[in-house]
N, C-alpha and C positions, 0 to 999 in steps of 0.2 A: 209848754216846752213838749217838745216829742219825745215821747217814750224810747228808751233805747233799747234796742234787740239783741239778745244774748247771740254770743258766738255759736254757730249753729255748725255742727259735724255734720257730713254727708258721707255716703258711701262713693268709692270711686268709679262706680257706674255712673253716678249722679253728674260727677265731672268730666265724662269722657270725652267732651267735647275740647277739655284741656288738652294741649299738646305734651307729650310725653318729653320731647326734646327741649321743651322751654320756650323762651321770647329773645328777641332782640329789640330792644329799643333806643331810640336816641333821647336824649332829655334835652330841655330847653337850653342847657348850656353846651349841648353838642358832645356831651361824652355818651359812649355807648353801653348800654346794660344789658349782659346775658345772663339768663339764668345757670348756666354752666360755670361763670365766671364767681358764682356766690356758693360754689358747694362747702359745705360744712358750716353753712348759717342758714337760719330761717329767711325766708324772703317773704315780704307782705307785700303784694301789689294791691293799690284802691282804687277803684275807679269813682269818680266823684265829678261834680259840675258845680260852676261859681254860684250858681243859681239856687242850689239844692240845700235847703235847710238842715237835714241831717248829715249831708256831707261836710257842711261847717261845724257842726257842733262836734264832729269826732276828729276835725283836724287837730287841736291842742293834744289829745291823746296819740295820734299818729305821729306827732313832733318830739313828744316826750319819749316814745318809744324809740325813735330815731337817735334821740341826744342818749339815752340811758341804757339801751340794750345793745351791746356789743356783738351779741349773737344773732342780731337781727336785722336784716336790709328793709327799709322802707321805699317803696317807688309810689308815686302817686300819678295817676293817668285822668287828665282832665278831659270829660269828653263834652258833647253839645256847646260847644264855644264858637264865637263869631270871629274873634279876634285873639290872635296869639299875643300878642302885647298886654292886651288886656289880662290874660291868665296869668304872665310872668308877673306882671303888677300887683296882681291879685294875692298871689302865692308870696310876694315879698312884703306886702302889708300885713298879711296873718304869722309873719314871721317864721315861714315854712322854710326849712334848710335841707330837707330830704329831696331827692329827684323828681322834677314835674316832667311829665312827657305829655306831649299834647297827641291825643288820642283820636281814633276814628273806628269804624268797624274792621279794618283790616288791622288795627292795632290791638284791637279787643279780639278778635278771632284767633290772635296767638295763645291765649288765655285760656277764653271759654265763653260760656253765656255771660250777659250781662242784663239782665233782665229787668234791672232798676238801679238806681243811685240812691247812697252808696251801694255798691258791689266789692266784695275783697276775697282775695284768695290768698291762702299761705301756703308756700312751700316749705318743706320739712328739709333738713340738713343735706338729705340725700338729692334733693332735687324734685321731688314728688310731691302732688297736690296733696295736701295734708287735712285742709279745712277752706270752707266756703260762708260767706255770708254775704246775705242781702240785708241791708239795714245800716245803721250806726252801728260801730262798735265803741266798748269801752277800752282802757286801758287794763283795767283789771281782767276783762274776758280774757284779752289776748295773753297777757302775761300769766293766768290761772293755766291756759292751756297749753302753751310752750312750756312751762313749768312742769306740768304733768305728764307732758311727752318724754321729758328728759328724765323725770323720776322713774318713769316706767322703765326706760332703757337702763338705768342704774340697779334697779331690782332684777331686771332679768339678766344682766351682765354676768358671765361663770365668774367664778372664784378661784 
């Protein structure tokens, strides 16, 4: 079993390739997703592939986040595929209900570097890149990160 990699925080310099304006994706069901449409929510964008064991390992956690966190939007971007129908069926077989985008270099360029799969970008509710991870995520790591940021905002809020 592959060892899970912890959520890694990075400085904004490291993710400078990510566009500040956000993204504009069309998912496999034809719905358009724009970062600006999700202001006030966390947005997790996950690059994955059907052949990637760590990607498949983290899919249940991403699905659980999608189902349980109303403050979070999950968008999966399938990369390195040969057949769009296979990707759709693959996601259906995994019982994935979060949006799936058929990705390519142009799609990835809207977000930032994708040095390996899986790669995940997490945007904060203000629409800024808050975290970046290459490798599998855990449900606990994502929740711990988001909850710690919410707690920090509450602590620093004026009384």
